[in-house]
C-alpha positions in Angstrom: 44.6 -7.0 60.9 44.9 -9.6 57.9 42.7 -8.9 54.8 41.4 -11.9 53.0 41.3 -11.9 49.2 37.9 -12.2 47.7 36.7 -15.5 47.3 36.3 -17.0 43.7 32.4 -16.8 44.2 32.7 -13.1 44.9 34.9 -12.7 41.8 32.4 -14.5 39.7 29.5 -12.3 40.9 31.4 -9.1 40.2 32.5 -10.2 36.8 29.1 -11.2 35.8 27.8 -7.8 37.0 30.3 -6.0 34.9 29.5 -7.9 31.8 25.8 -7.3 32.3 26.5 -3.5 32.4 28.9 -3.7 29.4 26.0 -5.5 27.4 23.4 -2.9 28.6 25.8 -0.1 27.4 26.3 -1.7 24.0 22.6 -1.9 23.6 22.0 1.6 24.2 24.9 2.8 22.0 24.4 5.2 19.1 26.1 2.8 16.5 23.2 0.9 15.5 19.4 0.4 15.8 17.4 -1.2 18.7 17.7 -4.8 17.4 19.8 -5.7 20.2 22.4 -8.6 20.7 20.0 -11.4 20.0 20.0 -10.5 16.3 16.4 -9.4 16.2 15.7 -6.8 13.7 13.4 -4.0 14.7 11.2 -2.6 11.8 9.3 0.6 12.3 6.3 0.5 9.8 3.7 3.2 9.2 0.4 2.2 7.5 -1.6 4.7 5.5 -4.8 3.6 7.5 -7.6 1.2 7.1 -9.7 2.8 4.4 -10.2 -0.4 2.4 -10.4 -4.0 2.4 -7.1 -4.0 0.4 -5.4 -2.1 3.2 -6.7 -4.4 5.9 -5.3 -7.4 3.9 -1.9 -5.5 3.4 -1.7 -4.8 7.3 -2.5 -8.5 8.0 0.2 -9.7 5.7 2.7 -7.5 7.4 2.0 -8.4 10.7 1.9 -12.0 10.1 5.2 -11.9 8.0 6.9 -10.1 10.6 6.0 -12.9 13.3 7.1 -15.5 10.9 10.3 -13.9 10.2 11.1 -13.1 13.8 11.2 -9.3 13.3 10.2 -7.0 16.0 7.5 -5.0 14.3 6.5 -1.5 15.6 3.3 -0.7 14.0 1.7 2.7 13.4 -1.7 3.6 11.7 -1.6 7.1 10.1 -5.3 7.3 9.7 -4.8 8.7 6.2 -3.0 11.8 7.4 0.6 12.7 6.3 1.3 14.5 9.5 0.7 11.4 11.4 3.2 9.5 9.2 5.8 12.1 9.5 5.4 12.0 13.2 5.6 8.3 13.4 8.9 8.3 11.3 10.5 10.7 13.8 9.4 8.4 16.7 11.1 5.4 14.9 14.2 7.5 14.4 14.2 8.5 18.1 13.5 4.9 19.1 16.5 3.8 16.9 14.7 1.1 15.0 17.0 -0.9 12.6 14.6 -0.4 9.5 11.9 2.1 8.6 9.1 1.2 6.2 6.0 3.1 5.2 3.2 3.3 2.6 3.1 7.2 2.0 -0.3 8.8 2.1 0.6 11.3 -0.6 3.7 11.5 -3.0 5.0 14.9 -2.0 6.5 16.4 1.2 8.8 13.7 2.4 12.2 15.0 2.0 12.9 16.7 5.4 11.8 13.6 7.6 13.7 11.1 5.3 16.8 13.1 5.5 16.5 12.7 9.2 16.2 9.0 8.9 19.2 8.9 6.6 21.2 11.0 9.0 20.4 8.6 11.7 21.7 5.8 9.3 18.5 4.0 9.3 17.4 2.6 6.0 14.0 3.2 4.5 11.9 0.9 2.4 8.6 2.4 0.4 6.0 -0.1 0.3 2.9 0.0 -2.3 3.2 3.7 -2.9 6.1 5.9 -3.9 7.3 9.3 -3.2 8.2 12.0 -5.9 11.5 13.1 -4.3 14.3 13.8 -6.7 16.8 12.5 -4.1 16.7 8.6 -4.5 19.5 8.3 -1.7 16.5 9.0 0.9 15.3 5.4 0.4 16.7 2.0 -0.4 13.9 0.5 -2.6 10.3 0.6 -3.6 8.2 -2.4 -3.1 4.9 -2.6 -4.7 2.8 -2.5 -7.9 3.0 -0.6 -11.2 -0.2 1.6 -10.8 0.2 3.1 -14.3 0.0 -0.4 -15.8 -3.1 -1.2 -13.8 -4.8 1.9 -15.1 -3.7 1.0 -18.6 -4.9 -2.6 -18.6 -8.2 -1.2 -17.3 -8.4 1.1 -20.3 -7.2 -1.5 -22.8 -9.8 -3.9 -21.7 -12.6 -1.1 -22.3 -11.1 -0.1 -25.6 -11.4 -3.9 -26.8 -15.0 -4.0 -25.4 -16.2 -0.9 -27.0 -14.4 -1.0 -30.3 -17.6 -1.5 -32.3 -19.0 1.6 -30.8 -20.1 4.4 -33.4 -21.2 7.1 -30.9 -19.9 8.6 -27.7 -19.2 6.3 -24.6 -19.5 8.4 -21.5 -17.0 7.4 -18.6 -17.1 8.6 -15.1 -13.9 8.2 -12.9 -13.8 7.6 -9.3 -10.3 8.7 -8.2 -8.2 7.5 -5.0 -7.0 9.9 -2.5 -6.0 13.1 -4.1 -2.2 13.4 -4.5 -1.6 9.8 -3.9 0.6 7.7 -6.3 -2.1 5.1 -7.1 -4.6 7.8 -7.8 -2.2 9.8 -10.0 -0.9 6.7 -11.8 -4.1 4.8 -12.4 -5.7 8.0 -13.8 -2.7 8.5 -16.2 -2.5 4.9 -17.4 -6.4 4.5 -17.9 -6.2 8.0 -19.9 -3.4 6.9 -22.1 -5.0 3.6 -23.0 -8.7 5.0 -23.8 -7.0 7.8 -26.1 -6.8 5.0 -28.7 -10.7 5.2 -29.3 -11.9 8.9 -29.5 -15.5 7.9 -28.8 -14.3 7.1 -25.2 -14.9 10.2 -23.1 -14.3 10.9 -19.3 -17.2 13.3 -18.4 -16.5 13.5 -14.7 -13.6 12.6 -12.5 -13.5 13.0 -8.7 -12.0 11.8 -5.6 -13.8 9.1 -3.4 -10.7 8.8 -1.2 -10.6 5.0 -1.6 -13.6 4.5 0.5 -17.0 2.8 0.0 -18.7 5.7 1.7 -16.8 8.2 -0.8 -17.5 6.0 -3.8 -21.3 6.0 -3.0 -21.4 9.9 -2.3 -19.6 10.7 -5.5 -21.4 8.4 -7.7 -24.6 9.8 -6.6 -23.4 13.1 -7.6 -22.3 11.8 -11.0 -25.6 10.2 -11.6 -27.5 13.5 -11.0 -25.3 15.6 -13.1 -24.9 13.1 -16.0 -28.3 11.4 -17.1 -26.4 9.0 -19.3 -23.4 7.1 -17.8 -22.0 4.2 -19.9 -18.9 3.3 -17.7 -17.6 3.7 -14.3 -13.8 3.4 -13.7 -13.2 3.1 -10.0 -9.5 3.3 -8.7 -10.2 0.4 -6.1 -12.9 -2.1 -5.3 -14.2 -0.4 -2.3 -15.3 2.8 -4.2 -16.8 0.6 -6.8 -18.7 -1.2 -4.1 -20.0 2.1 -2.7 -20.9 3.0 -6.3 -23.0 0.0 -6.6 -25.4 1.2 -4.0 -25.9 4.6 -5.7 -26.5 2.7 -9.1 -29.0 0.4 -7.8 -30.9 3.3 -5.9 -31.0 5.2 -9.2 -33.0 2.3 -10.8 -30.0 1.1 -12.9 -28.4 -2.4 -13.2 -24.8 -2.3 -12.3 -22.6 -4.4 -14.8 -25.4 -4.2 -17.5 -26.7 -0.5 -17.6 -23.3 0.7 -16.6 -20.0 -1.2 -17.1 -17.9 -1.2 -14.1 -14.1 -1.6 -14.0 -12.1 -1.4 -10.8 -8.7 -2.1 -9.4 -7.5 -4.3 -6.4 -9.3 -7.7 -6.7 -10.1 -8.1 -2.9 -12.7 -10.7 -2.1 -15.6 -8.4 -2.1 -14.6 -7.0 -5.3 -14.1 -10.5 -6.8 -17.6 -11.4 -5.4 -19.1 -8.5 -7.2 -17.4 -9.5 -10.4 -18.4 -13.1 -10.2 -22.0 -12.0 -9.5 -21.9 -9.9 -12.7 -22.2 -6.6 -11.0 -18.6 -5.6 -11.8 -17.2 -6.3 -15.3 -13.5 -6.1 -15.0 -10.8 -5.9 -12.2 -7.1 -5.3 -12.6 -5.4 -6.8 -9.7 -3.3 -5.1 -7.1 -1.9 -7.6 -4.5 -1.8 -6.5 -0.9 0.3 -9.5 0.2 3.5 -7.6 0.5 4.4 -8.8 3.9 7.1 -11.6 3.2 8.9 -9.6 0.5 9.0 -6.8 2.8 10.5 -8.9 5.8 13.1 -10.3 3.3 14.1 -6.9 2.4 14.2 -5.5 5.7 16.7 -8.1 6.4 18.8 -7.5 3.4 19.0 -3.7 4.0 19.9 -4.0 7.5 22.8 -6.3 6.5 23.9 -3.8 4.0 23.2 -6.0 1.1 22.4 -4.3 -2.4 18.8 -4.5 -3.4 17.0 -3.3 -6.6 15.8 0.1 -6.6 12.3 -1.0 -7.4 10.6 -4.4 -7.1 7.3 -5.0 -8.5 4.6 -7.5 -7.4 3.2 -10.1 -9.8 -0.2 -9.4 -10.7 -3.1 -10.3 -13.3 -6.5 -9.3 -14.5 -10.0 -10.8 -14.1 -13.1 -11.1 -15.9 -16.4 -12.3 -14.6 -15.7 -16.0 -15.4 -12.3 -15.8 -14.0 -13.3 -14.3 -10.9 -15.8 -17.3 -10.4 -12.8 -19.6 -10.8 -10.4 -17.8 -8.5 -12.9 -16.9 -5.6 -12.8 -20.2 -3.8 -9.0 -20.2 -3.2 -8.8 -16.3 -2.8 -6.7 -15.3 0.3 -8.0 -11.8 0.6 
């Protein structure tokens, strides 16, 4: 019996099937991330949470920038828990993403999971907050603010405002999340700056966890324990906004009876500044998304990037807030 050779049509179908199988195998290989053959970069991002207006604006910036840049974003909300972030990073490693970025809840305790990412050859970018690891090879770069500078700018403004004071100026401090980089650094910068005037004394300092509820609760305690408070330094706008409620409830006028200094410059904080309830804000920009996507592309391509990239920021007085508010993006 004569056997006919396969037709060209059959050969074409078989060839297409084999090619498809080969492509699928390449996509599942261990040599790279999950970006695929279309060139799309997959970025795994673990966010601290949604504790403040700043953080919400930061998340929006990252999501919008990823869409604009054509990057496949796998987003995780850690709800302000380090164990959730560690779990998320391990999940990203298992998914073989191309790049991992995260904003660390606290500074310490990251070496083990970051070594796992390095062993998987997945580059890591730190955003907004740093880690205190001695091994700088665990991440490619840090993108964010100089928190020490923010605290120092707040303190320097206060020193200038109170330079004529002849008696003690009592200060209470609402710290951010205990152990976090912004809380540690803003406290340090502020303390260094006010040391220039021995009349400036911090009489109470406690964490409000960067939330409005925390700011209100701790400020209530401060007011009960300290009958005379001249100045409040809050590590972010949201805690300062919470403190406003406690100050008003205590029969005091915020911005007049108590000078209020905060950090961030989100829209609600800027409004309080323009309304005369706050007195000074050191800016901390949350709009890191475009820079992060640019960095993700560069590290994925093996390009050299600076070890630290700082965002450009400023400070605001009450009059400056009034001028800036109409065009404020966050």
